[in-house]
C-alpha positions in Angstrom: 0.0 0.0 0.0 1.3 3.5 -0.9 2.2 5.6 2.1 -0.5 8.2 3.0 2.1 10.9 3.6 5.7 11.6 3.0 7.9 12.7 5.8 10.7 15.1 5.1 13.2 17.6 6.7 14.1 21.2 6.1 17.2 23.2 7.5 18.6 26.7 6.9 22.0 25.5 8.1 21.5 27.3 11.4 25.0 28.2 12.8 25.3 25.7 15.7 27.4 25.4 18.8 29.8 22.7 19.9 29.4 20.7 23.0 31.1 23.5 25.1 28.7 26.2 23.8 31.1 27.8 21.3 29.7 28.7 17.9 31.1 26.7 15.0 32.4 28.2 11.8 30.0 28.1 8.9 32.3 25.7 7.0 31.8 23.1 9.7 28.1 23.6 9.9 27.9 22.9 6.1 29.8 19.7 6.5 27.5 18.8 9.3 24.4 19.5 7.1 26.0 17.0 4.6 26.2 14.4 7.4 22.6 15.1 8.4 21.5 14.5 4.9 23.3 11.1 4.8 21.5 10.2 8.0 18.1 11.3 6.6 18.6 8.9 3.7 19.7 6.1 6.0 16.6 6.3 8.1 14.2 6.3 5.1 13.0 9.9 5.0 11.6 11.2 1.8 12.9 14.7 1.3 15.6 17.2 2.5 15.1 20.8 1.8 17.8 23.5 2.3 16.8 27.1 2.8 18.7 30.1 1.3 19.9 32.9 3.5 22.6 35.5 3.4 23.3 36.4 7.0 25.6 35.2 9.7 23.1 33.1 11.7 22.6 30.7 8.8 25.4 28.9 6.9 23.5 28.0 3.7 23.6 30.7 1.0 24.0 28.3 -2.0 21.6 25.3 -1.4 22.2 23.6 -4.6 25.9 23.2 -4.0 25.3 21.5 -0.7 22.5 19.5 -2.2 24.8 18.2 -4.8 27.3 17.0 -2.1 24.4 15.3 -0.3 23.3 13.7 -3.6 26.6 12.1 -4.1 26.3 10.3 -0.7 22.5 9.3 -0.9 20.4 7.0 -3.0 16.7 7.6 -2.2 16.4 11.0 -0.5 14.7 13.7 -2.6 16.7 16.9 -2.5 15.4 20.5 -2.9 15.2 24.0 -1.7 13.2 25.4 1.3 12.7 27.9 -0.3 14.4 29.5 -3.4 14.0 33.2 -3.2 13.0 33.5 -6.8 12.4 37.3 -6.7 16.1 38.0 -6.2 17.4 35.2 -8.4 17.5 34.5 -12.1 14.8 31.9 -13.1 17.0 30.6 -15.9 20.0 30.1 -13.6 17.7 28.5 -10.9 16.3 26.1 -13.5 19.8 25.2 -14.7 21.1 24.6 -11.3 18.2 22.3 -10.4 18.3 20.4 -13.7 22.0 19.8 -12.9 21.2 18.6 -9.4 18.5 16.4 -11.0 21.1 14.8 -13.3 23.6 14.3 -10.5 20.9 12.7 -8.2 19.3 10.7 -11.0 16.0 12.3 -10.8 15.7 13.3 -7.1 15.7 17.1 -7.4 12.8 19.3 -6.4 12.4 23.0 -6.0 10.2 25.1 -3.7 9.8 28.6 -5.1 8.8 31.5 -2.8 9.4 35.0 -1.6 11.0 33.9 1.6 10.5 35.5 5.1 13.9 37.4 4.9 14.7 40.2 2.4 18.5 40.5 2.7 19.0 39.0 -0.7 17.4 42.0 -2.5 20.0 44.6 -1.6 22.8 42.1 -1.9 21.9 41.3 -5.5 20.9 44.8 -6.4 17.1 44.5 -6.4 14.7 47.2 -5.1 12.1 46.1 -2.5 9.6 48.4 -4.2 9.6 45.9 -7.0 8.9 43.0 -4.7 5.6 42.1 -6.3 6.5 42.4 -10.0 9.7 40.6 -9.6 8.1 37.5 -8.1 5.1 37.6 -10.5 7.1 37.8 -13.7 9.9 35.5 -12.6 7.5 32.8 -11.6 5.8 33.2 -15.0 9.1 32.7 -16.7 10.1 29.7 -14.5 6.7 28.1 -15.3 7.4 28.4 -19.0 10.8 26.7 -18.5 9.2 23.6 -16.9 7.6 22.4 -20.2 11.1 21.9 -21.6 12.1 22.4 -25.3 12.4 25.8 -26.8 11.1 28.6 -24.6 9.7 32.0 -25.8 8.7 34.5 -23.2 8.5 38.3 -22.7 8.0 40.6 -19.7 9.2 43.9 -18.2 12.1 42.7 -16.0 14.5 41.3 -18.7 14.9 41.0 -22.5 12.6 38.5 -24.2 13.4 35.0 -24.9 12.9 33.6 -28.4 13.1 29.9 -28.8 15.9 29.3 -26.1 16.6 25.9 -24.9 17.8 25.3 -21.3 20.8 23.2 -20.6 21.3 20.6 -19.2 17.9 19.3 -20.4 16.1 16.9 -18.1 15.9 13.3 -19.1 13.1 12.4 -21.4 9.7 12.4 -19.8 11.1 14.1 -16.7 9.6 17.4 -15.4 11.2 19.1 -12.4 8.9 18.8 -9.5 8.2 22.4 -8.5 6.3 23.6 -5.4 5.2 27.1 -4.6 5.8 28.1 -1.0 2.8 29.8 0.6 2.9 31.7 3.9 -0.9 32.0 4.1 -2.4 34.7 1.9 -5.4 34.1 -0.5 -3.4 35.7 -3.3 -0.6 33.2 -2.9 -2.9 30.3 -2.8 -4.6 31.4 -6.0 -1.3 31.9 -7.7 -0.2 28.3 -6.9 -3.5 27.0 -8.3 -3.3 29.2 -11.4 0.2 27.8 -12.3 -1.0 24.3 -11.4 2.0 23.7 -9.1 1.8 21.8 -5.8 1.4 24.1 -2.7 3.8 24.0 0.3 2.3 25.8 3.3 4.9 27.4 5.7 3.2 27.1 9.0 5.7 28.7 11.4 3.3 30.5 13.8 -0.3 30.5 14.9 -2.5 27.4 14.7 -2.2 24.9 11.9 -6.0 24.8 11.9 -6.0 28.3 10.5 -4.6 26.9 7.2 -7.4 24.5 6.6 -9.3 27.1 4.5 -6.3 27.8 2.4 -5.9 24.1 1.4 -9.6 24.0 0.7 -9.5 27.1 -1.5 -6.5 25.7 -3.4 -8.3 22.5 -4.2 -11.5 24.4 -5.2 -9.5 26.6 -7.5 -7.9 23.6 -9.2 -11.2 21.8 -9.6 -12.9 24.9 -11.0 -10.2 25.3 -13.5 -10.4 21.7 -14.7 -7.0 20.8 -13.4 -6.1 17.5 -11.8 -5.7 17.3 -8.0 -2.1 18.3 -6.8 -0.2 17.7 -3.7 -0.4 20.0 -0.7 2.5 19.9 1.8 3.3 21.7 5.0 6.6 22.8 6.7 6.9 23.6 10.4 9.7 23.8 13.0 10.3 21.3 15.7 12.6 18.9 17.6 12.4 15.3 18.7 14.0 13.8 21.8 13.4 10.8 24.0 10.7 12.6 26.2 8.5 15.6 25.9 10.4 17.3 28.7 13.8 16.7 27.2 12.8 17.9 23.8 11.3 21.2 25.2 14.3 21.9 27.4 16.8 21.3 24.6 14.9 23.4 22.2 13.7 26.3 24.3 17.0 28.4 24.9 17.8 28.2 21.2 14.2 29.0 20.1 14.3 32.0 22.6 17.6 33.3 21.3 16.6 33.0 17.7 13.2 34.5 18.3 14.8 37.4 20.2 17.1 38.3 17.5 14.6 38.2 14.7 12.0 39.9 16.8 14.4 42.8 17.4 14.9 43.1 13.7 11.2 43.2 13.0 9.8 45.0 16.0 8.1 42.1 17.6 7.7 42.0 21.5 10.1 39.9 23.4 9.4 36.1 23.5 8.3 34.3 26.6 8.2 30.7 27.9 4.4 31.0 27.8 4.5 31.7 24.0 6.9 28.8 23.6 4.7 26.4 25.5 1.6 27.5 23.6 3.3 26.9 20.3 4.6 23.5 21.5 1.1 22.6 22.7 -1.6 20.6 20.7 -2.8 23.7 18.7 0.5 25.4 18.0 3.0 25.4 15.2 6.0 23.8 17.0 6.4 20.0 16.7 8.5 19.4 19.8 8.4 16.3 22.1 8.8 12.6 22.3 8.2 10.6 19.1 4.7 9.7 20.1 3.8 13.3 20.8 5.2 14.7 17.6 3.8 11.9 15.5 0.2 12.4 16.9 0.5 16.2 16.2 1.7 15.6 12.6 -1.0 13.0 11.9 -3.8 15.2 13.3 -2.8 18.3 11.3 -1.8 16.6 8.2 -5.2 14.9 8.2 -7.2 18.1 9.0 -5.4 20.1 6.2 -5.1 17.2 3.8 -1.4 17.2 3.1 0.6 14.6 1.5 4.0 15.7 2.8 5.1 17.1 6.1 8.6 18.7 6.3 10.0 19.3 9.8 12.4 22.2 10.2 14.7 20.3 12.5 17.4 23.0 13.1 16.3 26.0 15.2 19.1 28.1 16.4 22.5 27.0 17.8 21.7 23.4 18.8 24.6 20.9 18.7 25.1 18.6 15.8 24.8 15.6 18.0 21.3 16.6 19.2 20.3 17.3 15.6 21.4 14.0 14.5 19.5 12.3 17.3 16.4 14.3 16.4 16.7 13.2 12.7 17.2 9.5 13.8 14.1 9.6 16.0 12.1 11.3 13.4 12.9 8.8 10.7 12.9 5.6 12.8 10.1 6.3 15.2 8.0 9.3 14.2 7.6 8.5 10.6 6.3 4.9 11.1 3.9 6.1 13.7 2.5 8.8 11.5 2.0 6.4 8.6 0.2 3.9 10.9 -2.0 6.7 12.3 -2.9 7.9 8.8 -3.6 4.6 7.1 
């Protein structure tokens, strides 16, 4: 019987600490991410997504390079982005990088396109935030045209037109790059994913997962009304797995608090609290933290309510040690994943 749900992982390569609490250099963090990808493959997980950032608290700025290293050491794990910030990138280069990854991995490449929740790439690559909407809209339209393969013709306002251009390397015959649109929870983003007939990945990083049920319903209704076939819906949320609920929460909380404090100061949020953390880690919050049984029950409940066919756990959240991340991945693959599949069959 086919699995009711795929279980995957996401990481931004959060700059981690060693066992003595000293922050590791980004180069070591990147090598650890490759080891984490190897373990994810060994424990039978379906997917690993690497997020793109350009700041000192995350080590991954070139996800496809790291994914290619992981591809060379794995056999089954699908590999992709989480997310590719398309607005500040070149759709042609993105497509070529992922078609290259697809060749190296023998058909295991995926890409999740989105706007991202950080905007540092705009100034870094010379884009104006005032053009935020038109950049994403037109670049997504171009990327969608590339997915059909063959000679591509396209015109818009952000670059010179294409006239019968073929992308290289071409995907193997019959292959189409699996492309998701990452959605943070706005009706316009949901409608866009349906209009382009791309699978939708819901980024549920705050609030209640139940709030996203209407978005999944609207996406499916839009596909049906346009005559399109049903497409996958996935969800991505942060979390951490340990032997017990108490251990998982105590291991995660200081790193969650430090990361939430830094980002909150940048964005003008109020200071975080233990009450906020415990609420997010509870049955109705967006944090999947606890023993395998607790995490599995929460994934199964929300995946069923929303109707998702893949759940990706963002397993690195702040400066947690490599050893704890590896143990979390091991428990997620060997204990959480089988429990979720049993609950959802």
